[in-house]
Structure formats: C-alpha cells, structure tokens
C-alpha positions, 0 to 999 in steps of 0.5 A: 553435542553427544560425547558417547559412541557405540562400537558401530558408530566408531568403526572405521573412523580415523586412528580406529580399527575397522571392525566392531569386534576389533573396537571392542577389543581395543577398548578393553586393552586401553580401559576405555570409559564405557557405559551399558549402551541403551536400545536394541542390541545392547552392548557398550558405548565409549566416551569421546575423551578415551579416543585417541586425538585424530579419532576425537578430531574426526568425529568431532568434525563429521558431527559437525558436517552433519550439523551444518547440513541441517542448518538453516538460513535465518536473518536472526544469527544465534550469536547476535541475539539481541539483549537490549530493546535498542538492539532489537530496534536495530535488528528491525530496522535492518530488516526493514532494509533488507526488504527494500534490497533488489532481488540479487542483493537479498539473494546474496544476503541470503546466500551469505546468511545460509553458510554463516549459519552452517558455520556457526552450527559446525562450531557448536556441533565440533566442540572446537574453539571458534577459530579452529572451527571456522578454519576447518570449516572453511577448509572443508567448505572449499573442498565441497564437504559441507553440504549447502544448497546448490544456489547458495554455493553458486553465489558463494563458492568459497569462505575464509575464517576471516570472511566468516568473522566480517561477516558476523561483525557486519551483522552485529554493528550494521545489520544484515543488510550490510551484506548486500554491500559485498555486491560492489554497490557500496555500503548504504549510510557510508556515502557522501550524502548519507554520511551528512544528515543535513545534505540528505535532508536538504536534497530530499526536501527538494526532491519531493517539494520539486519532483521534476527538478533538474540534477544541474538546478538541483546542484546549483540549489546545494552550492548556494544552500551550503556555501560557506558551510563545512559540507562536502557537496557530491558531483553532478554525477554522483548526486544524480545516482543518489537521487535516482537510488533513493527514488527507487527505494521510496517509490511509493512516496516519490509516485504519491507526490508526483502523481497521487492518482497513480499511487492510489491505484498501485499503493494505497491500501485496498484490503477489506471491503469498504462496505461491509458495515452497510447491512440495510438499504439507505443506511449510507449514500455516497455523493459526488460530481464529475470533476471535469465539465462537459460542453453539451449543445446547450452549455457547460454541464456537469454530472452530479451523482448519488448511491445507495451503498447497500443496494448500489442503486444509483442516480445522475442528475446533469446540472449547469454546475456543481453546486448547492442548487445541484446537490439539492436537485440530487437529494430531492429526487433521491429522497422522493424515489428512495426514502430518507437515508440514515447518513449522507457521505460528501466531500468537503467541497463548497457546494456539500458543506454549505449551510443550506446543504447541511441545514437540509440534512439536519432538518431531515434527521440525516447524519452528513459525514464529510470525507477528509480534505483531498480524500475522495477514495473515502467515497469509494462507491459512487467514485466507482460507478462514475468509472464504470460510467465513463467507459461505457459512455465513451463506446455509446455517445456520438462524439466528444472531443475536448477543447485541448485536443486539436486535428486529432481523430475522435477515437483518440478523444474516445480513449482518453475521455474516461481519463479527462473526466477525472481530471479537474477543470477539464472541459469535454465537448460532447454533441448532446443537450443537457436533456438528451444526456439526462435521458442517456444517463437515466436510461444506462442506470435503468437498463444497464447498471441496475440490471448487471449483476454486481460481484460485490453483491452477488446479484444486480441492484434491482434484485437487491432492492427487490428482496429487501424486506426492512423499513424504509422511511419515505418523505410524506408531503412533497410540497414540504420537501420542496420548500425545505429544498428551496434556497433562501433569497434573503428577507423581505417586507411584504409591501402593497405591491407584494414582495420585491425580489430580483428587480421584479414583484411577486404578488398573490391575493394571500399577501395583502393580510401580511402587509408590512411583515417581514418574511423569509423569502425562498426561490 
C-alpha cells in the first residue's frame, strides 16, 4: 500500500486545494511530513498521515477501487489459504465438486468469486478495518463505482457486508461449490438423503445393482430395509429428484453400469496410441472372433480374425464355431502366410485359453498375452477392423435378416447389421454359403482393406509390408506345423487291426512294426 503522494496526485482530492501550487503552500504552512520525490520532475511527496481525515479516506478509497478493478477471481481465496494437509484436501474436494456443477451454477460461483476477490483487494488497498472496508465496498459496488466485468454485475448486481462475510464462511467451511447453493437448489450434502450416509449408500447400491429400478419399487425396498431404524425416509417425489440428480452427477458411472459399450465409446480414455510401441512386422498379432453368429446356407458360422498391428495386415477365417479348432486354422494360415510372431494377444475365452492353443504358441516360441476379463478393447486393432468390415459388408452382401426381425424391410436389417454383429448370442441370416463368405472376406481384405490408406499408418498395409526390410521368422516345414496344430484325440494302443478311433480303424503298413505300442493320436 502506497503512503506517499506527490502534489499532482493530491490536487483536487476531497478536502485539499485544486492546484499543485496551493497544495505546496498548504503543505509548507501545516508542516506536512515530506521527502524528496524521486524520478522525473523532482519536488516533494507527502505522507498520507499529514493529510486531513477526509483526504486520507478519499485517497485510500481511490486506491482500493483501482486495486479491486485489477483483481482477478480465483477459487483459492487469499484469506482462506490452507495451512494443513486436511484443509488442502478439503479445497481439492471442493474444486472437484465445482467441476461437476451445471454451466449456470458455475457461472454463479464465478461471479461471486469475482465480487469477493474484488472486495478483498479493496480491503487490503484501503487500509481500513475489514468491516468498514466491506461496508464501503458494498456501497460503492451498488453505485457501480467498483469496476467488474459486465457479466459479473449482471449476475450479482449488488452485495452487502453480511453477504461478503457469508460467502467467505461458505468457502471456508464447505468449499467454493457451496456458493452454487445460492441459486435456490439447496446445499449438497444437507438433504434428507445426503445427511444420512447409510440411506445414501443403500440407494446408490440399489441404483447401481438395478439400474432400471422403478422409484416406487425403490421406495418399498427402503421401507423394508430401514424398518424400525432411526432413519428418516424421503418421499417418492424427493427420492426421484435425488436419484435423477445422482445419475446426472455420475453420468460416466451410470452409463458404465447400464450400457458398457456406450461407456466405452463416450467415456473410456483414448489418449495416445495403442500401437506406438510396435516397431516391426510380426512383433504383435491380435486375435478375435465375432460375438454374433452368421446363419449361412450351410449352417451357423463365425468369423475368426487376426491382425498384424505393425502393418494392419489382416486375415479372416469362416468356421462353424469359434473354438480351438477354428483358432488353430487362423494360426496356421497366418503362420504360413506371414511368418512367426513375437507376441500373440488374445482374450480370456476358452477357445484361446485352452491348453491346446497355449501349447501351440509355446512350441513356436510365441508369447501369448491375455487381455483382462471383459476388456476386449485391450486388443483395439482387431476390433476396429471387424467394425470396418461390418459396415462394408452391410452395404454389399445380398441380404441379412436375423431371426428376431419379423416382417421388416431388408434395409432395416442392413442398418442394424453392424451393431448386431457385435452382440453376443445374436444370429444373423446371410444368404451365402461358408465358401462364398470366405471368398468375400478374402477379396475384401486383398482388394479393399489392404490397399486402402490408413490414417494411423500414413499408408496402406500393402505399402507398409512392401517397404519393410527387417528379418521375418518363417515356418520351414509345413507338415511339422500340421502335426503341431493337430488336435489331440487321446492315447491309443496299436493293435493288429490298426488304431481304433471313433468307432473305426485307421490302418497303414508302417503300423505293423509298432503293434502293441501305446501312442498319442492326433486328428
């Protein structure tokens, strides 16, 4: 705070002469405390204590008004500085609650903070006791002699000393979000539900456990749960308001409970790149299959797929079921066409977690990495290519009307096909044979997907593969691979009639030399 003023600054101040010369003459006559003025022009400057009381007050008010105009609203009020870790946690929790307020509530809080910050700056600059400073500030603010932004004055056209003290108390005891309570919606945490933790926890548990529970049913459950206990139950109307507010404040949580796919698309963190650590061909493969089944002209089938993350090269195999046999077929085709990968990422399904498939990867020296249960998005690249395929297939295949679509036009089935393909236990009718669908998949990959420029690569998969100059580990003996991928049928003893299996006999001249021996038999 400045206590020294030049004659130019004092001229015209309440209780003082209007001219510089008259100020100098008055200062000499009344022997004001002075000191040489530094800076251009020289002369003297005078201490505020030498001035008349009215002049002192006018100067301090003028300085305070300028300080208030320079003040910037800040959720961390200077008078409320945290002195302990507990206070710091309280402040952080308040700021987190503030972030969850509606846009109008935030604007209300911001306006109050702007006024309160200006008042505190006014107090510091004025040199007046806090009560007198706040009284003076409120009076000047009402007269619009305190400069604030237009939107602040629109929301808070006036204030008083009690309101300034009340705002500070709310911030100190409850946090800045408490200022939103002035909108008339009430202070969070003080309602009939929030003030009773056991009641609140039970309601949240019921809403999370039964997302679509009716309010009348929830009210009955509350009466049964807390019968005979010292708990005040809300009316159904108030309960409905509280549940709706909780759902609004916890949109991400509620969406995750009621619609995991929608939560994944809207809220799941998607920062960075899932492939930024992949720098070589065959470094990482991802495997997956369509959750829904396709009803083809020769029966029910699934599409199994694999993708090389580095190049986005993809392979689809149409199989009767997504089991270990089908997975083995995908692995065989990939190994013979692409080489041997370093890591194979799969989900936790029985088809990928079977000892048979694990032994195949282990024998080839391939590390099998499992995604956490129910987190298919951990292998995003194969999921994304299935999505792309499903949108293209919906436009080009001859028709598909699922068993649950009755008397609807085929175009309606086309619109829902890409969504239904990713729903477990769906059955989608496609008027093709498995051989025709396999040919369609192969053609789509070769002529469409692999030649299309991918924004994440900056080129097409075919171009990336063609430009790769690194080493690729390959399969030397296809027949050894066939033996490795063959499914174990069990242990059998070679008899003089051959090997008995599934009600029949397998015979070969070379078996005669091994009659009586016990062997492992593979399909």
